[in-house]
N, C-alpha and C positions, 0 to 999 in steps of 0.2 A: 730244160732241154729234153726233147723227146729221145727215145732210143735211136741212136744213129744207125745208118746203114752199115751193118756188120757182115763180114764174110760168114757164110753158113757154118763153116767149121768152127769159127770163134763163137758164134751165137750158140751153137750146140754145146760147146764147152762151158760157156757161162751158164746156160740153162741147167746143165748137169751140176755145176758148182752150187747153184741156188738150192737144189734139192738133195745135196749130198749130206751124209751124216756128219755133223760138226764134231762128234766125239766128245770125250770128257776134256776139260781144260788141260793143256799140256803142263807137265810137272815143273818145267824150268822156264817160266815166262821171262821176258825182258823185265828189268826192275824199274818201276816208276819212281820218280823223285818224290811223289806223294807218300810212298811207303818207307821213306827214310826219316828217322830210324824206324825199324819194325816195332809194332806194339808188343809189350811184354807177354801178351796172351796170343801172339801170332801163331803159335804151334800148339795151342791148347787141345787136348783130347782126353777122354776117359781111359783108364787102364784097360777096361774092357767095354765093348759096346753094350748098351742095354738090350735085353731080349725083346722088349716091347716099348713102343712109344705111341702116344695118342696122336701127336702131330709130328710128322717128319718134314722138316723144311730143308730143301735142297738149295744151297747158295747162302753165303754169308755177307752179301752186299747190302745196300740200303733197302732193297725190297724185302729180303729175308729178315733183316733186322726189324723193320716195321711190323712184319707179320708176327714175329716172335714177341715183340713188346706188347702188341695188341692182345694176343692170346694170354700171355702171362699176367697181364694187369686186369683182365676182364673177369668179372665175377661169374659170368656164364661158363667159364672154363673150369671152375672149381679147382681141383687138385690135379688136373690132367697134365701129363708130361709132354715136353717138347724136346725134340732132338734136332739139332742143326747139322747138316752134313756139308762139308767144304772140301773140294778136291785138292786144294793147295793150302797155303797159309791163309790166315784170317783176312777176309776182305781184300783179296788181291785181284779181283776181276774188274769189270768196267767202273765200279764205284771209285776205285783208287787209280784210275787211268785217264779220267776225263779232265775237262777244263776247270772244274770247280766253280761254275757259274750258278748263281741263284737267280735265274732270269728265265722268263717264259719265252718260248719261241713263237707262240701263237700270234701275237699282234702282227709280226712281219709276214705271216702266212695266212692271215685271217681270210683273205679273199679266196684262197685255195680251199680252206675248210668249208666256207659257205658254198662254193661251187661243188665240192665233193659230197657234202653231207647235209647241206641245208643251213639256213640261218640259225635256227634254234639249236641244232647240234653244235654248230661253231661256237655259239655263245656258251653252251655247256662246257665245251673243252676249254675255252678261255677262262671261265670262272674256276674250273677245276685246277688248272695249272697255277693260277694266282693263289688259290686256297692252299695248294700243296706247298708252295714256297713259304707262305705265312706259317704253316704248320711246322715245317722244319725249324724255322727260327724259334717258334714257341717251345718246341721240345728241347732245343739246345739251351735256351734260357732257363727253362724249368729244371733242367739237369745241371745247370751251371757249367755248361760245356761250350758256351758261345765264344769265350775267350780262347779256350783250348783249341777249338776248331777254327779259330781265326775268322769268324764271321765279321765282315765289315762292309760299310756302305761305299759304293763306288759310282762313278759316272760311266755308263757303257756307251761307247760310240760305235755304231755300225756303219762302215764305209762301203760304198758301192763304186765299182769301176765301170759299170755299164749303165747307160741312161735308162734302158728299159727295165732293168732289175730295180733300180732306184725308184722309178715311178710306180712300179707294181707294189713295192714294199711301202711306199708312202701312202698309196691308196688303202692298203690293207690296214695300216695302223690307224688311219682315220676311221675306217669302218669299225675296227675294234673299239676305238674310243667312243664312237657313237652308240655302239650296241651295249657296252659294259658300263653300267652306272658307276660313277666315281673315277672313271679313267679319262675324263675330258682333258685334252691338251697334255696328256702324260708324256708324249714324245715331242721333242723339238726336231723340226726338219730343217737341215742346213744345206745350202747349195754347195756345189763342188768347189768353187773358188774359195769360199769362206772356210770350208772344211780343210782344204789343202793348206791354207795359211795358218789356221788355228792348230791343226794336228799333224802337220808335216807329212800328209799322205801324198803318195804318188798317183797321178792320173785319176783323181777322185771326181765322180759325177755328182756326188751328194752324200749326206750322212744323216742318220737318225740317232738322236741322243736321248737317253733315258736314265733315270736313277734306279740302281739295282743293288745287288749284293754279290759278293764272292765268298768262298770258304774253302776249308781243307776237308773234303768228304771223308777220307780215310780216318782222320783223327776223331771226327764225330761218331762214325759208325762203330769203330773198334772200341771206343770208350763206352758207348752205350751198351754194346754187347758184354763188356766186362762187368758193368753194373748189373745187368740182368743176371749174369752168372752168379754174382755175389748175393743178390737178393733172392733168387729162386733156385739155389744150388740143389735143392732136393728134387726138383722136377724139370730142370733145364740143363742140357749139356750141349757142348759144341764139339764136333768131331772133325778137326782139321786133318789134312792129309788123308782124307777118306772119301774118295770119289764114289758116287753111286753109279754102278755100271749097268744095272738092269733092275726092273721092277716086275714082279709077277703077282698074280692073284690066286689065292686058294681059300675057299670057304670051309674046306673039310676039317682042318685042325682047329681053327678058332675064328668064328664068324665075326667077332668084335674087332679083330685085327687081320683083315683079309689080305693086306699087302705084305709081300716079302721084299724088303729093300736089300739089294745085294751090293756088297762092297768088298774090296780086297782084305779088309780086316774081319769080315764075317757078315752075317745077315741080321736084320732087325725086322720084327713084325710091327706094322703100323696100321692105325685106324684111318688116318687121313694123310695126304701128301700135298705139299705145296711146291710147285715148280717155280723157283725164283732165280733162274740162271741165265735169263735174257738170251744172248746169242747162241748159247749151247742147249737151248730147250729141245731142239729137234733130236738130240741123241736119245732121250728117254721117251720122246713123243714123235715117232717117225711120221705120223700123219700130219704133223704141223710143218714138216720140211717144205719149203717153198712159200707157204703162208708166212712163215717166220724164218729168217735166214741170217747168218752172221756176216758182218762186214768189218774189215780191219782198217783202222786208222792209226795215225802216229802222232806222237807228241815229243816235246823236248823241253829242257830247261837251259836257259842261256843267260849270260851276264850282260847287262845293259852297258852301253857306252857311257863314258863319264859325263857327256853332255845331257844324258837323259834324266838321271835322278830317279826318285821314287814317287810315283803318282797314284792317286786314288782313282784309278781308271781301270776299265777292262775294255777289250776291243773285239769287234767282229769285222771280218773283211770279206765282202761278197764280190764275186766276179762271175762272168758268164762261164758256165761249165764248158770245157773244151777237150778235144781229144785228137790225137795224132794217129791216123789210120796205119801209118807205116810201122809204128812201134806199139800201138794200142795203149799208149800212155794217156791217162785222163787227169786233168786238173779238176778236182771235185767242185770248186767254186766257193769254198768257205774255209777261212782260217780264223783262228781265235787266239786270244792272248790275255793273260792277267799277270799282275805283278805281286810278288810276295811282299807284304808290308814291312817285314822285319829285315830281310836280306836284300830286297830289291831285285831278286832273281825273276826272270821272265819265264812264264809257263806258256809255251807256244805250240799250237797244234794245227793240223790240217794236212792235206795230202795231194801229191802229184805222183801217181804210180800206175803201173799197168792194170788193165781191167781185171785180169785174173788174180792179181795180188790183192785187190780190194775184197773179192769174194772169198774170204778165208777165215778160219777160226783159230789160226795158229798165231798166238801172241808171243811165241818164243823167238820170233825173228822180226826184223823190220826191213822193208824193201830198200834196196840201194838207191832207187829213184827218190823215194821219200826222204831218206837220210840226207842226200845231197841237196834236195830242195829246202829242207828245214834249215840247213846250215847257212844258206845264202838268202833266205826268204826276207828277213827284216830289212837288210841293207839294199838289196837289189830289186825287190818287188813292192814292198809295202810303204816304206818310209823314205823320205827324201834326205833326211839328215838325222843325226843323233846316234849313229851306230858305229862311230869310229873308236877304236881302242888303240892307244899309243903303244908302239913296240919299241921304237927308239926315239930320240929327240927329233929326228927329221923324217921318220917313216911312219905311215899310218896304215892300219889294216881296216878294211870295211866289213870284216866278218866278226860278229859278236863271239864271245868266248862260249863254246858249247860245253855244258856240264853233263847232260845225260839225254839219251834217246830211248824211247820205248814205244811199243804198240799196244793197242787195246781192241777188244771186240765189241762192236755194237750189235744189238738185236734189231734187225729191220723187219718190217711187216709189209706185205704186198699192198695193203690199203692205207699204210702210213699212220695208223693209230695203234696203240697197245692192245694186247689180247689179255683180258682180265675176267676171271670168274671160274665157275665150275666147268670142268671138262666133261662133255658128253662121252659115254662109253664108246660111241662110234668114232670118236676122235682119239681118245686115249688108247684104243685098241685092246682094252682090258675089260672083261665082262663084269663090271661093277660100277654102279651109278652113285654119284654123290660123294666120292672119296678123294678125287683129285682136283686140284685147283691150280690156276696159273696166273701169274702177273709178269708179263715179259713183252719184249718188242717195243722199246721206247724210241726207236729211230734216232738215236743220238741225243735225245732230250730227256734223259732219265731223271735229272735232278728236280725238274718241275712236275714229275708225274709219279715216279716210283714209290715215294713214301706213302702216299694215300692209296695207291694201287695195292701195296702190301697190306695196308690196314683194311682195305675193302674185302679182300679175299679171306682174311682172318675173321672179320665180323660175320661175313656170310657163312663161312664154314662152322661158326658157332651157333648158327640158326637165325641170325638177324636178316632182315630184308636188305636188298641192295641199297646202299647209302644213296640218298637223293643227289648228292654231289658227284657221284660217279657217272660219267657220260654213258648214255645207252649204247653209243656206237663202239665202245670199248669191249662190250660183253662178248664172252666166248661162246656164242650160240652155235648150234650145229649148222644152222642155215648160213651163217657168216663163214665159218671155218671150212665148209665143204663147197663153197661157191668158187668153182674153178675159174670163172671169168675174172673175179676180183681178187682171188687169193692163190692163183696158180703161178707157175714159173714165168709166164709172159707178163703177168701183172707185177710180179716181183722185180723183174728186170726194169720195167717202166718205173717202178717205185725207186729203184736205185738211182736212175738217171734224173729223177725229179727231186732228189733229196736236197 
C-alpha cells in the first residue's frame, strides 16, 4: 500500500512523529507474558558503576547479548572490560515482546528486495537471515539452553485474504528458492479452498506452508547473559535500571576513554560504545531520527477453545492494508500467532489502531483500538471454527479467554533494512571517529537478523574486517545515512505503509 492521501495537518503530525526524540524506554512498560516469571537476574546491577569500561553496550536484548558474548569470548579482546546498560529490567525491550518466530521474512518479500537493492543484494540478505537463524539454534544447543528456551520445530502457515498479495508472495518465494541453493521447493503453495478446509481460515485466497521453528527469546537471552556474568565476572557487568541519558566526548582528561556515558546513577568513561536499543536509537543519536524510527505494535496471550487442542504450528495472516479516513484507524495487514507447547496458550499479535498510535515509543500503554481488536480477532476475523469456550451447558461464547495484553516497540528504517556498523562522526554528532557502533532497525524481523548483526559490530570493533556474510546494504555508511531522499521523513512514512 502506498502512502494514502492524508490531510495536510495529519501528514505534518506523522512526519513530526517520525523524527521526534523517542526518549529512553519508559520505566513502567506493559508486562509481556514472555517475561513471566522474571529471570532471577532481572534487576542485576553493581553496587557502584565502574569508572571506566572498554566497551559500553547500551541495551540488553538479543543484539546486545550477542555483542557482549562475541567480545568476551574473542581472544582479540584480551582482558578488556564490558559494561551493559539497561534502562529497565533485564531484556524487557523488543526481544521479550515479539512473536518468538525463528523464521526468515525474506522469501515472502524477495521480489521487493530484488526491486529495491538488486538480485545480488537480495540473495545476500536471504542467506544472512537463514544463517542467523541457524546460529541462534547452534548457540542454544551449545549452551544446553535449547530446552529451556523451548526451541521446537513447527509448520508455519501464512494465509492471505487478498489474491494480489498471495500471488506476489508466491512469486517471491519461488524467486527465493531459485536464487538460494538448497531452498528448492522449500515452500508449499496451497490454494484458498484447500487452505480454508485444512486450516479453518476465513476468506482465504491461498497459503504458503514451510517448516520452521519457534522459541522463547526472553529465556534464551537472559540465561545467556547470566552465564556470561558468571564466566567473566571480573570484566563484565550488567547495570539494569540504568538508562543512558546522554553521551559526550572529551579527549582532555583521558584520550583512551574519550566518551562520558551519563546515567542517573553516575557517569562512566568508555573507549567504545555499541548502540543496541533498536527503536530507541534516535535518543542518543539525533541525526538518525527519521532514518530510524519507533513503531508500536501489540500482542496478547489467549486460551484456545476446547476444540482447538495443542498443535505444532505457527501462523501468519496477511491482508491488504486498509485505513479509515474518518478515524485514521489503520489495519496494518499482518497478524501472527504461535502456541506454547506446554500450556497450549496462544501468543497472538498484530494491530488495528490509529496512525498516530503506531508512531510511538511508549510501550507503557496499549491503544484501545488494538486491545478491542485482539480480543475478537481469532473468532471473528481469522478462523471459522475452533474458538468457542463453554460458559454454561447451553450457552457458548465466541471470544477466547484473554490472559494478557502488552505493547512493544519496533525499530523501523526508511529503507527497510537494518543499520549496522561504525557510525561516522558526522552522524553521531560527536567529534570522534571509530568509537561508536550501531546495530538496530530490524523492521519487525529482529529474530532472523539481530544476533549476527550484534556479532558483526563486535568483531569489527575488535579490528576484524566486515564479515563476508553481513549484507553490504546494511552498512551504516555516511552516504546511506545522510541520503535525504531514501532516509528522510517522507521515505520513512512510505516505509511504514509498505511494511
